N, C-alpha and C positions, 0 to 999 in steps of 0.2 A: 350871322344871325338876320334876322329880321327882319321888316321894318318896324316899331315902335313908334308909337301914335304919337304921342306926348315928352317933347324932354322940355323941361327947364334947366335955370342953370341961373341959381336968384342967389350976390352973396353968399357968394360960395357953397350954397345947396346944390342939388340935382334932388329936383323931381321930378320920378317917374310915370306918369300916366297911359291911362291905358282906355281908350273907347267904344267901347258893344252895343247893340244894341242888341235885348234881348231875346230868345230866338229859345227860350227854356230852360231849368238847372242845370240836363247835361250841360248844352252849350256856357252854361252862365259858369258852369266848372269847370270849363274848359279853359274860357280866357281867364280865369283864374289865377291857375298852369301859367298860361305865356308869359301873364304877365312875373307870374314868381322866377318864369325863366328868365327878361327881361332886366327881372331886379337885383337878380344871379352875376351875370354877365356886366354888366354895371356895378356890383361891388355894391347896393345897395341891398340893406334890411326891410324898409318899409317903402312901399308905390301906396298908389289911388285905382280906383276901378268906377270911372260911371255910365252904366249900365242908363241906358232910356227903351224904356217898357211904355209902350203902347196897347197896351191890356189893359181895357174897362177896373174892372178887381185887382190893380196893382197893390203892391204895397213899397210902398214911398217912405225915399229919407237914410239914414245912413250905420255904415253897422261896418264891425272889424273884425276880422276871422286872420285866423292866423294858415299858412297855404304854407307847403312844404317848407317852413325854419323859416320863412317869409310873412311878416303883417300886411294886409290888405285891407285897408280904410275903402269901402264898396261905397256906395253912395247911388237904389234905385234912382232917378226921375220920371 
């Protein structure tokens, strides 16, 4: 399996977190699919994607999306 960015084991729960630098919608979609693959590998249903966007006109915030049957909480900062 490829490298997962952050895996946190806390109080018998596992949190899979992927970090990305914003390079456009297509790159972001591939990052979501990559995270969904990690979630499948670790047998998790929910993961977190933290996207760093350095564009001046960015839209920041948190949203929940469904990707490949997995729930991804995506935060853009």
